[in-house]
KOLLODO-105567 format. One record per residue (C-alpha): residue in one letter; x, y, z. Coordinates in steps of 0.5 Angstrom, whole numbers, padded with zeros to 4 digits, always signed. Example, Ala and Ser with C-alpha at 12.3 -4.5 7.8 and 13.67 -1.06 7.14 Angstrom:
REM residues 2
A+0025-0009+0016;S+0027-0002+0014;
***
This chain:
REM residues 960
M-0022+0073+0125;V-0023+0073+0117;S-0030+0074+0115;A-0034+0069+0111;W-0036+0075+0106;T-0029+0076+0105;V-0026+0069+0104;V-0032+0067+0099;P-0032+0072+0094;G-0024+0071+0093;I-0025+0063+0092;I-0031+0065+0087;V-0026+0069+0083;K-0020+0064+0083;L-0025+0059+0081;I-0028+0063+0075;V-0021+0065+0073;L-0019+0058+0073;V-0025+0056+0069;V-0024+0062+0064;T-0016+0060+0064;K-0018+0053+0062;L-0023+0054+0057;W-0019+0060+0054;D-0012+0056+0053;P-0015+0051+0048;I-0019+0057+0044;A-0013+0062+0044;Q-0008+0056+0042;V-0013+0055+0036;Y-0015+0062+0034;G-0008+0064+0035;Y-0005+0059+0030;P-0006+0065+0024;F-0002+0070+0029;D+0004+0067+0031;A+0005+0061+0026;E+0012+0064+0024;R+0014+0063+0031;R+0011+0056+0031;V+0015+0054+0025;Q+0021+0057+0027;K+0021+0053+0034;L+0020+0047+0030;V+0026+0049+0026;D+0030+0050+0032;E+0028+0043+0035;F+0029+0039+0029;S+0036+0042+0028;K+0038+0038+0035;L+0035+0032+0032;Q+0040+0033+0026;D+0045+0034+0031;Q+0043+0027+0034;L+0043+0024+0027;G+0050+0026+0025;E+0053+0023+0032;L+0050+0017+0031;G+0052+0016+0023;I+0060+0017+0025;L+0059+0012+0031;D+0062+0005+0030;P+0059+0000+0032;K+0052+0003+0031;P+0046+0001+0036;S+0042-0005+0034;S+0040-0004+0027;A+0033-0007+0028;V+0031-0001+0033;L+0035+0004+0030;S+0033+0003+0023;G+0025+0005+0025;W+0028+0011+0028;L+0032+0013+0022;Q+0026+0012+0018;R+0021+0016+0022;A+0027+0022+0022;A+0027+0022+0015;R+0020+0022+0014;C+0020+0028+0020;K+0025+0032+0016;D+0021+0032+0009;K+0015+0034+0013;V+0019+0040+0017;E+0021+0042+0010;E+0014+0042+0007;I+0012+0046+0013;K+0017+0051+0012;R+0016+0051+0004;R+0008+0052+0006;H+0010+0058+0010;E+0015+0062+0006;S+0010+0061+0000;V+0004+0064+0004;K+0009+0070+0006;S+0011+0071-0001;V+0004+0072-0004;G+0001+0079-0004;V-0006+0080-0002;Q-0012+0085-0003;G-0019+0084-0001;L-0023+0081+0004;L-0023+0074+0001;P-0016+0073-0001;R-0014+0075+0007;I-0019+0070+0009;N-0016+0065+0005;V-0009+0067+0008;V-0011+0066+0015;R-0014+0059+0013;H-0007+0057+0011;L-0003+0060+0017;C-0008+0057+0021;A-0007+0050+0018;I+0001+0051+0018;G+0001+0053+0025;R-0003+0047+0027;D+0002+0042+0023;A+0008+0046+0026;D+0005+0044+0033;L+0004+0037+0031;E+0010+0036+0028;L+0014+0039+0034;E+0011+0034+0039;K+0014+0028+0034;V+0021+0031+0034;K+0021+0032+0041;D+0019+0025+0042;L+0025+0023+0036;I+0030+0027+0040;A+0028+0023+0047;K+0029+0016+0043;G+0035+0019+0040;E+0039+0020+0047;G+0037+0013+0048;H+0041+0010+0042;L+0047+0015+0043;K+0047+0012+0050;E+0047+0005+0048;A+0052+0006+0043;G+0057+0009+0048;A+0056+0003+0053;A+0058-0002+0047;P+0065-0004+0047;H+0069-0001+0041;P+0073-0006+0037;I+0080-0004+0036;P+0082-0003+0029;I+0087-0009+0027;P+0092-0007+0021;I+0091-0012+0015;P+0098-0015+0014;L+0102-0015+0008;L+0100-0021+0003;P+0106-0025+0001;P+0107-0026-0006;P+0103-0032-0009;A+0107-0038-0010;A+0105-0039-0017;E+0103-0034-0022;F+0096-0034-0025;D+0095-0033-0032;N+0092-0026-0033;G+0091-0028-0040;Q+0087-0034-0039;L+0082-0031-0034;A+0081-0025-0039;Q+0080-0030-0045;S+0075-0033-0040;I+0071-0027-0038;L+0071-0025-0046;D+0068-0031-0048;T+0063-0031-0043;A+0061-0024-0045;A+0061-0026-0053;A+0056-0031-0051;G+0052-0026-0048;T+0050-0019-0051;W+0056-0017-0053;G+0058-0021-0059;V+0065-0024-0061;G+0067-0016-0063;I+0069-0016-0055;Q+0075-0020-0056;A+0078-0014-0058;M+0078-0012-0051;K+0083-0017-0049;P+0090-0013-0048;H+0086-0008-0044;L+0083-0013-0040;T+0089-0017-0038;S+0092-0010-0036;V+0087-0009-0031;L+0087-0016-0028;D+0095-0015-0027;F+0093-0009-0024;V+0088-0012-0019;R+0094-0016-0017;R+0100-0012-0016;R+0098-0004-0016;S+0094+0001-0012;S+0091+0005-0017;W+0090+0005-0025;R+0088+0010-0029;V+0085+0010-0036;W+0084+0016-0041;G+0082+0017-0048;M+0077+0020-0052;G+0069+0018-0051;G+0067+0012-0054;A+0074+0009-0054;G+0071+0003-0049;K+0073+0005-0042;T+0066+0004-0039;T+0066-0003-0043;L+0073-0004-0040;L+0070-0003-0033;K+0064-0007-0033;L+0068-0013-0036;A+0073-0012-0030;R+0067-0012-0025;D+0067-0020-0026;P+0067-0023-0019;R+0072-0028-0022;V+0077-0022-0022;Q+0079-0023-0015;T+0077-0025-0008;L+0074-0019-0005;D+0069-0016-0001;H+0066-0011-0005;I+0067-0009-0013;V+0064-0003-0014;L+0062+0001-0021;A+0060+0008-0020;E+0060+0014-0025;A+0062+0021-0023;G+0060+0024-0030;K+0060+0032-0032;C+0057+0035-0026;C+0060+0030-0020;D+0056+0031-0014;I+0060+0028-0008;A+0053+0026-0004;K+0051+0022-0010;L+0058+0019-0011;Q+0057+0017-0004;D+0050+0014-0005;S+0053+0010-0011;I+0059+0007-0007;A+0054+0005-0001;Q+0049+0002-0005;G+0055-0003-0008;T+0057-0004-0001;S+0051-0006+0002;L+0051+0000+0007;V+0045+0005+0009;L+0047+0012+0009;P+0042+0016+0013;P+0040+0022+0008;S+0040+0027+0013;L+0048+0027+0015;S+0052+0032+0012;V+0057+0030+0006;T+0063+0030+0012;N+0059+0025+0016;R+0057+0021+0011;A+0065+0020+0009;T+0066+0018+0016;V+0061+0013+0016;L+0063+0010+0009;C+0070+0010+0011;N+0069+0006+0018;H+0065+0001+0013;L+0071+0000+0008;R+0077+0001+0013;N+0078-0007+0014;K+0075-0009+0008;K+0078-0011+0001;F+0075-0007-0005;L+0076-0005-0012;L+0073+0001-0014;L+0072+0002-0021;L+0070+0010-0022;D+0068+0012-0029;D+0068+0018-0033;L+0071+0023-0028;W+0071+0030-0031;N+0075+0034-0025;Y+0079+0032-0019;I+0076+0029-0014;D+0079+0028-0007;L+0077+0020-0005;E+0079+0021+0002;A+0073+0027+0002;V+0068+0022-0001;G+0070+0016+0004;I+0075+0012+0001;P+0080+0010+0006;L+0087+0011+0005;P+0093+0009+0003;L+0091+0005-0003;G+0095-0001-0004;R+0096-0009-0005;G+0098-0009+0002;N+0091-0006+0004;Q+0088-0010-0001;R+0084-0003-0003;K+0084-0002-0011;V+0082+0004-0015;V+0081+0004-0023;L+0079+0010-0026;T+0077+0013-0033;S+0077+0020-0036;R+0077+0023-0042;S+0083+0028-0040;K+0090+0025-0038;A+0091+0031-0034;V+0085+0029-0029;C+0088+0022-0029;V+0095+0024-0027;S+0092+0029-0022;M+0088+0024-0018;A+0094+0020-0015;R+0102+0021-0015;Q+0103+0013-0015;G+0100+0008-0020;V+0100+0007-0027;T+0096+0012-0033;I+0095+0009-0040;R+0091+0012-0046;M+0086+0008-0049;G+0086+0009-0056;C+0083+0007-0063;L+0083+0000-0065;D+0088-0003-0070;Q+0086-0005-0076;Q+0085-0012-0075;D+0081-0011-0068;A+0077-0006-0072;F+0075-0010-0077;K+0073-0016-0073;L+0069-0011-0069;F+0066-0008-0075;E+0065-0015-0078;D+0061-0018-0072;K+0056-0012-0072;V+0055-0012-0080;G+0054-0020-0080;S+0056-0025-0085;A+0049-0025-0088;T+0050-0018-0091;I+0058-0019-0092;N+0056-0024-0097;A+0050-0021-0100;D+0052-0018-0106;T+0058-0020-0110;R+0059-0013-0113;I+0061-0011-0106;P+0068-0014-0106;E+0069-0010-0112;L+0067-0003-0109;A+0072-0005-0103;R+0078-0006-0108;Q+0076+0001-0112;S+0075+0005-0106;G+0080+0001-0102;R+0086+0004-0106;R+0083+0011-0105;V+0082+0010-0097;H+0088+0006-0095;C+0093+0010-0099;S+0093+0015-0093;V+0095+0009-0088;A+0102+0007-0088;A+0102+0000-0086;T+0096-0002-0090;P+0097-0007-0096;H+0095-0007-0103;I+0088-0010-0104;D+0090-0015-0110;A+0084-0019-0111;P+0077-0018-0108;T+0075-0022-0102;P+0068-0022-0099;A+0070-0018-0093;T+0074-0013-0096;A+0068-0008-0097;V+0067-0008-0089;A+0074-0007-0088;V+0074-0001-0092;V+0068+0002-0088;A+0071+0000-0082;E+0077+0004-0084;M+0073+0010-0085;C+0071+0009-0078;G+0078+0011-0075;G+0078+0005-0071;L+0074+0008-0065;P+0070+0002-0062;L+0063+0006-0061;V+0063+0009-0068;L+0065+0002-0071;C+0059-0001-0067;V+0054+0005-0069;I+0056+0005-0076;G+0056-0003-0077;R+0049-0004-0074;S+0047+0002-0079;M+0050-0002-0085;C+0047-0009-0082;T+0041-0009-0087;K+0044-0006-0093;K+0045-0012-0097;N+0044-0007-0104;Y+0051-0005-0108;K+0048+0002-0108;L+0047+0003-0101;W+0055+0001-0100;V+0057+0006-0105;D+0053+0011-0102;A+0056+0010-0095;V+0063+0010-0098;N+0061+0017-0101;R+0058+0020-0095;L+0064+0017-0090;E+0069+0020-0095;K+0066+0027-0095;S+0067+0027-0087;K+0074+0028-0088;V+0076+0025-0081;H+0077+0018-0082;N+0083+0015-0079;N+0085+0022-0076;L+0079+0023-0071;V+0082+0029-0067;G+0075+0032-0063;D+0068+0031-0062;D+0066+0034-0068;D+0070+0029-0072;I+0066+0023-0069;F+0059+0027-0070;N+0061+0028-0077;I+0061+0020-0078;L+0056+0018-0073;R+0051+0023-0077;Y+0051+0018-0082;S+0047+0013-0078;F+0042+0018-0076;D+0041+0020-0083;G+0040+0013-0084;L+0034+0012-0080;H+0028+0010-0084;D+0024+0016-0082;D+0023+0023-0078;E+0019+0019-0073;A+0025+0015-0071;R+0030+0021-0072;G+0025+0026-0067;C+0024+0020-0062;F+0032+0019-0062;L+0033+0027-0061;A+0027+0027-0056;C+0032+0023-0051;T+0036+0029-0050;L+0030+0031-0045;F+0031+0026-0041;P+0037+0024-0036;P+0042+0020-0040;F+0042+0014-0036;Y+0035+0013-0035;I+0030+0014-0041;E+0023+0011-0039;K+0020+0008-0045;K+0013+0009-0044;R+0014+0017-0042;L+0019+0017-0048;I+0013+0015-0053;R+0008+0019-0049;W+0012+0025-0050;C+0014+0024-0057;M+0007+0023-0059;G+0006+0030-0055;L+0011+0033-0059;G+0009+0031-0066;F+0014+0026-0067;L+0010+0020-0067;D+0003+0019-0069;P-0002+0017-0064;A-0006+0013-0069;N+0000+0007-0069;G-0001+0007-0061;F+0004+0005-0056;E+0006-0001-0060;G+0008+0004-0066;G+0013+0007-0061;E+0016+0001-0058;S+0017-0001-0065;V+0021+0006-0066;I+0025+0005-0060;D+0027-0002-0062;S+0030+0001-0069;L+0034+0006-0065;Q+0037+0000-0061;G+0038-0004-0067;A+0042+0002-0070;S+0046+0002-0063;L+0044+0009-0062;L+0040+0007-0056;E+0042+0001-0051;S+0037-0003-0047;A+0037-0002-0039;G+0031-0007-0038;S+0024-0008-0040;Y+0022-0001-0039;S+0028+0003-0040;V+0033+0005-0045;D+0040+0009-0044;M+0044+0013-0049;H+0052+0013-0049;D+0054+0020-0047;I+0058+0021-0054;I+0051+0019-0057;R+0047+0024-0053;D+0052+0030-0055;M+0052+0028-0062;A+0044+0029-0061;L+0045+0036-0058;W+0050+0038-0063;I+0045+0036-0069;V+0039+0040-0065;R+0043+0046-0064;G+0047+0046-0071;P+0045+0048-0078;G+0039+0044-0080;G+0036+0044-0073;E+0030+0048-0074;K+0025+0043-0075;W+0027+0040-0068;S+0026+0047-0065;V+0021+0045-0060;L+0027+0041-0056;N+0031+0048-0056;R+0025+0051-0053;A+0024+0046-0047;W+0025+0046-0040;V+0025+0040-0036;Q+0026+0039-0029;D+0030+0033-0028;A+0035+0035-0034;T+0035+0042-0032;I+0036+0042-0024;R+0041+0037-0022;K+0039+0038-0014;M+0033+0040-0011;N+0031+0042-0004;N+0027+0036-0002;G+0023+0036-0008;Y+0021+0044-0007;W+0022+0049-0011;T+0025+0056-0010;R+0025+0062-0014;E+0032+0061-0016;E+0031+0054-0019;W+0025+0057-0023;P+0027+0059-0031;P+0028+0067-0031;K+0022+0071-0032;D+0025+0074-0039;T+0025+0067-0042;W+0018+0065-0040;P+0015+0067-0047;E+0020+0063-0051;F+0018+0056-0048;E+0014+0051-0052;M+0015+0046-0047;L+0015+0045-0040;A+0016+0039-0036;M+0016+0037-0028;E+0018+0030-0028;S+0019+0029-0020;N+0013+0026-0017;H+0015+0029-0010;S+0015+0036-0014;Y+0011+0042-0011;L+0008+0047-0015;D+0007+0054-0011;P+0002+0059-0013;W+0007+0064-0016;M+0009+0058-0021;V+0002+0057-0023;S+0002+0064-0024;S+0008+0064-0028;I+0006+0058-0033;G+0000+0063-0035;Q+0005+0068-0038;M+0008+0062-0042;T+0004+0064-0048;N+0007+0060-0053;I+0007+0053-0049;T+0005+0047-0053;F+0007+0042-0048;L+0006+0042-0041;E+0007+0037-0036;L+0006+0038-0028;V+0005+0033-0022;S+0001+0033-0016;L-0004+0038-0016;D-0010+0039-0011;T-0014+0043-0016;F-0014+0045-0023;P-0010+0051-0024;M-0015+0056-0028;E-0009+0059-0031;I-0008+0053-0036;C-0014+0055-0039;E-0011+0061-0042;L-0006+0057-0046;H-0009+0057-0052;K-0003+0054-0056;L-0003+0048-0051;E-0003+0041-0055;Y-0001+0037-0050;L-0003+0037-0042;C-0001+0032-0037;I-0002+0033-0029;K+0000+0026-0026;G-0003+0025-0019;G-0006+0030-0014;S-0013+0030-0011;M-0017+0034-0016;S-0024+0032-0016;R-0027+0036-0022;L-0025+0039-0028;P-0027+0046-0030;I-0031+0047-0036;E-0026+0053-0038;L-0022+0047-0040;G-0026+0047-0047;K-0023+0053-0049;L-0016+0049-0051;S-0019+0048-0058;K-0012+0045-0060;L-0011+0040-0055;K-0009+0034-0057;Q-0007+0030-0051;L-0010+0030-0044;H-0007+0026-0039;L-0010+0026-0032;R-0007+0019-0030;Q-0007+0017-0022;S-0012+0023-0021;C-0015+0018-0016;S-0021+0023-0013;L-0023+0026-0020;G-0030+0024-0021;E-0033+0030-0024;I-0032+0032-0031;P-0037+0037-0033;T-0042+0036-0039;G-0041+0039-0045;L-0033+0039-0044;I-0031+0033-0048;S-0035+0036-0054;Q-0031+0042-0054;L-0024+0039-0055;V-0025+0037-0062;N-0018+0035-0063;L-0017+0031-0058;Q-0013+0024-0060;V-0011+0021-0053;L-0015+0021-0046;D-0012+0018-0040;L-0016+0018-0034;F-0013+0011-0031;C-0012+0010-0024;S-0010+0005-0019;S-0007+0005-0012;I+0000+0002-0014;D+0003+0009-0013;Y-0003+0011-0008;P-0005+0007-0002;Y-0012+0010-0003;R-0017+0011-0008;P-0024+0014-0006;K-0029+0009-0009;S-0034+0014-0011;A-0029+0016-0017;A-0030+0011-0022;G-0038+0011-0021;G-0038+0019-0023;L-0035+0017-0030;Y-0041+0013-0032;N-0044+0019-0035;F-0038+0022-0038;L-0037+0015-0042;G-0043+0016-0045;E-0042+0023-0047;L-0035+0021-0050;A-0038+0015-0054;E-0043+0020-0057;A-0039+0026-0057;R-0036+0030-0064;A-0029+0030-0060;S-0029+0022-0060;E-0028+0023-0068;K-0021+0024-0067;L-0020+0020-0061;K-0014+0015-0062;I-0012+0012-0055;L-0017+0012-0048;G-0015+0010-0041;I-0021+0010-0036;C-0023+0008-0029;L-0030+0005-0030;D-0035+0002-0025;A-0036-0005-0027;T-0043-0006-0023;R-0046-0001-0029;D-0046-0004-0036;N-0041+0000-0040;R-0041-0005-0046;A-0045-0001-0051;F-0041+0005-0050;L-0034+0001-0051;K-0037-0002-0057;Q-0039+0005-0060;L-0031+0007-0058;M-0029+0001-0061;Q-0033+0002-0068;K-0029+0009-0068;Q-0022+0006-0068;V-0021+0008-0061;R-0016+0004-0058;I-0017+0002-0050;R-0010+0002-0048;S-0011+0002-0040;L-0018+0000-0036;C-0019+0000-0029;L-0025-0004-0026;S-0028-0002-0019;F-0034-0005-0015;I-0033-0012-0019;N-0040-0014-0021;P-0040-0019-0027;I-0045-0018-0033;S-0048-0024-0036;P-0048-0024-0044;G-0054-0022-0047;H-0056-0017-0042;D-0056-0009-0042;Q-0058-0008-0035;P-0053-0009-0029;Q-0054-0016-0026;P-0054-0018-0019;A-0048-0019-0015;T-0044-0025-0016;S-0037-0028-0013;R-0034-0030-0019;Y-0032-0025-0025;M-0030-0028-0032;I-0024-0024-0036;A-0027-0027-0042;E-0032-0021-0041;L-0027-0016-0043;Q-0025-0020-0050;P-0029-0016-0055;F-0026-0009-0052;S-0019-0012-0051;N-0015-0012-0057;D-0011-0006-0055;L-0011-0007-0048;G-0004-0006-0045;E-0006-0005-0037;L-0012-0008-0033;A-0013-0006-0026;I-0019-0010-0022;S-0020-0006-0016;S-0024-0005-0010;S-0029-0011-0009;D-0032-0014-0002;I-0036-0019-0006;L-0031-0022-0011;Q-0028-0029-0009;E-0026-0032-0016;L-0023-0029-0022;V-0023-0033-0028;A-0018-0032-0034;T-0019-0038-0039;S-0020-0040-0046;D-0021-0046-0050;G-0020-0043-0056;K-0016-0036-0058;E-0012-0033-0053;L-0015-0028-0048;I-0013-0021-0048;Q-0006-0023-0051;N-0003-0016-0051;L-0004-0015-0044;E+0003-0013-0041;H+0001-0010-0034;L-0004-0013-0029;C-0006-0010-0022;L-0011-0014-0017;E-0012-0009-0011;N-0017-0008-0005;L-0020-0015-0007;N-0022-0016+0000;V-0025-0023+0000;L-0021-0026-0007;E-0019-0033-0005;R-0018-0036-0012;V-0015-0034-0019;I-0016-0039-0025;W-0011-0037-0031;L-0010-0041-0037;N-0009-0039-0044;A-0009-0032-0043;A-0005-0026-0043;G+0001-0030-0045;N+0005-0023-0046;L+0004-0021-0039;R+0010-0018-0036;R+0008-0015-0030;V+0003-0017-0024;D+0002-0013-0018;I-0002-0016-0012;K-0004-0011-0007;K-0009-0011-0001;C-0012-0018-0002;A-0014-0020+0005;K-0016-0028+0003;L-0011-0029-0002;T-0006-0035+0000;H-0002-0036-0006;A-0001-0034-0013;T+0001-0041-0016;W-0003-0038-0023;V+0003-0034-0025;L+0007-0040-0027;Q+0002-0040-0033;L+0006-0033-0035;G+0012-0035-0039;Y+0014-0028-0040;L+0013-0025-0033;E+0019-0021-0031;E+0016-0017-0025;L+0012-0019-0019;G+0010-0015-0013;I+0006-0018-0007;H+0004-0013-0002;D+0000-0013+0004;C-0004-0019+0004;P-0005-0022+0011;Q-0006-0029+0009;F-0001-0030+0004;K+0003-0036+0006;R+0007-0038+0000;L+0008-0036-0007;I+0007-0042-0011;D+0003-0048-0007;H+0005-0054-0010;K-0001-0058-0008;E-0005-0053-0014;L+0000-0056-0019;A-0002-0062-0024;E-0003-0069-0021;N+0004-0071-0022;P+0008-0064-0019;P+0015-0063-0022;D+0021-0064-0018;H+0022-0056-0018;V+0019-0050-0021;I+0022-0046-0026;F+0021-0038-0027;P+0024-0037-0034;R+0024-0029-0034;L+0023-0027-0027;T+0028-0021-0026;Y+0024-0017-0020;L+0020-0020-0014;D+0018-0015-0009;L+0015-0018-0003;S+0012-0014+0003;D+0008-0014+0009;L+0006-0021+0008;P+0006-0023+0016;E+0004-0031+0014;L+0009-0032+0008;S+0013-0038+0010;D+0017-0040+0004;I+0017-0038-0004;C+0015-0045-0005;E+0016-0052-0002;L+0019-0054-0008;P+0026-0052-0011;C+0026-0046-0015;E+0030-0045-0022;F+0031-0037-0024;K+0033-0037-0031;S+0035-0030-0030;S+0039-0026-0025;L+0034-0024-0020;A+0033-0018-0015;L+0029-0020-0009;L+0026-0015-0005;V+0023-0017+0002;E+0020-0012+0007;N+0016-0014+0013;C+0016-0022+0012;D+0018-0024+0019;K+0016-0032+0017;L+0020-0032+0011;M+0026-0036+0013;N+0028-0040+0007;I+0029-0040+0000;S+0030-0047-0004;F+0034-0046-0011;H+0035-0051-0016;Y+0041-0051-0021;P+0041-0056-0026;P+0047-0060-0027;G+0052-0056-0032;H+0048-0049-0032;D+0051-0043-0029;Q+0048-0041-0022;K+0045-0035-0022;N+0046-0030-0017;I+0040-0027-0013;R+0041-0020-0010;V+0037-0019-0004;F+0034-0012-0002;C+0033-0013+0005;D+0034-0010+0012;N+0040-0014+0016;E+0036-0017+0021;W+0032-0021+0016;F+0038-0023+0012;N+0042-0026+0018;R+0036-0030+0020;L+0036-0033+0013;E+0038-0040+0014;C+0040-0042+0007;K+0044-0037+0003;P+0047-0040-0004;N+0049-0035-0009;I+0045-0029-0005;M+0048-0022-0005;K+0045-0017+0000;S+0044-0010-0001;Y+0040-0005+0003;L+0033-0003+0002;S+0031+0004+0000;Q+0024+0007-0002;N+0026+0008-0009;M+0027+0000-0010;R+0019+0000-0011;F+0017-0001-0018;S+0014+0005-0021;A+0008+0004-0025;I+0008+0003-0032;
***
């Protein structure tokens, strides 16, 4: 028999061990984070590779699982991928940092603890996604797979359609728009394209830059060309990336390509999507051979399969290498007659007939120029247009040169200016014999030299710092101010004027209200000027390193040492800019910036603390740090006595600026502390209040004597009027203003007034002459916002209005205010039910409404006049973004007429089932492109002229 004295101690010992184990496991797990963070991170990476395998398998399946369920799973997987990459990057960064001393070691342990904890949390999410992914794979395996049905060869049509007539119709439409009548010169080439679309499989066009190849493809994209499922225009470019090309084609065919798939799997998905479709692929600007099958284009091409490809290149060899069959043609310079028509259209009749001496000049110089042209008739008598013909002849018939030089001559109505133009163009010695790029650049340089001042020239050359096909106007102006090319005293309006002049000279092309782009030949010419003789005055552009222009492909927004500039180049840099909002600056990068001692221009993003290394860059004149969670600025920043511009936009947590700092920045001209939550979902309510004392110091400080432009967030429950008035008296332009904790101040009172539920925009009128951006934010009191005036229009220069986090706002009254307003964002206004007041905004182009749970319709016809119209009109609206509006049932109960082509973005608006349109008799029906998920689009009841595209995160509007 076992003694109780033997059993009881054993039980007690086991209980003690059990209790200690239960207590120790969580303790060991927490305190073990710093010591085995590497194991935890590696385990996360290994598990995530399994998830990537699932993504690959799902991507190549046909049919795919139900889109409603799969879409959410894919979005979570994409977010998980970003998080895993971030954890890996953080761990590698901590491992690469050498530490000495107790405090640095404690800091490293703290970081490793956070990394280990985050890795464990993310590991659980990855395992959950893998488990659900198995279900998606089973669903796809159980679904019946369609048997591919070959597309029969189409018999020849009974009657030939007139390609020439169709080409003329397309050109007439283009001429009535922005192209002008000179576009008629494209008729022979466009007719050939139309003939190809009907008869052949591939058509290849080669020719020198500026010959009009891209213009030809844009014309061929006209939906009247042929009944096809898809007509897609995609650009390859110098550094063609297969994945990027796949994305362009997928977007044009309403296909979502999971970002985590390999290029090969993406090609399989794309091929499955297109194999039974009729499509025309317009592939522009090829520089090297591309395997179309590797991209995902189903082969063979041909009329029978209704798969067509038109491609363009500057190289005949590239065109020939792309296909064994099909036609290859050369697109060269225009003949004398077509060149004259195009050039005459760009110059304009007012200039042509402005001076009777211009024809005589044309006759004299015409003999000199035309004698070298074999079939040119002798000019016996002057005519009003002969001078134009002479200069057009000197442009060599290249369409791009004709357009640029023609636009540069359109304002030259003085005889002597035409003499100068002829002499300059004759000195180029290349007219009628354009051979290479240098010949073209010599002619185009005349347009650059003809710009009215160095402000315009510098602004034009600064465009080379941006990606060629998207140059944001606001950023371009800000950079030109920072580089010294534009005077901040002229404000952003002065910069807009310069950009308009460059567009007028055809050196830049409009890409919407907020951006421009630059033809690749024009860009190459600008680089040729910067790097050539006489480019010393633009030397900063040669000593610049810009992220997006330098690094074509990033690792999910995180840098590696290989991507960073080499150490031996650091002392040479005068400018460094990181453009991506998702870039992350590692500690060793901050340290390297401190060694770039000649830096005058620095732009960074998303910093949690202010890097002290920046305070040692004594030559710095421009500093921009956008976003991040900085809460304070160091007093040492005052050592940057040469600093002229300080941009801390969207630093949502910034609430502490040391007393005396602003007084030390005696050369400060631009200060931007504006913040709204359009880019960031949450902004601490205490931040704006912390700037009240700073505003008072700024109004009094010696630094504000040179201050020209100000953007700031203020607590509206405080009386800021006296400070703002002082700044206005010093000629400071208040460009951007965010008002938080709305509490109106009655006229004639200096102290804060009791909180009311109404705010009058008229309170801002004394300070609003230059106000271009206004955010009204964060109120639990404001129920009514009023912007009305019986006399002078209120805030007439306002371009962007943001209403956010106004929890009880129910009504907005708008009349005779902000007539130039182009963009409105409404976010997190819980009680708002409609936005009928936007009909008062005749120039409104972009409207975004997000996360308003009681929002029922965009326009409530009951709020209109006593006799409401039979339909509502949006004169200029081009983008409408609706998201997270659970009660939204329609745009308006009345039919809506959109004067411009509309892009409609819809997300999480489940009750929106119908959109009613109004088309006046005799007017063209504007196409509506909808970005949405498949499930919502399939439920939409009426789809007249609606084209679906896929919804992606980058479709959200970017803050101005």
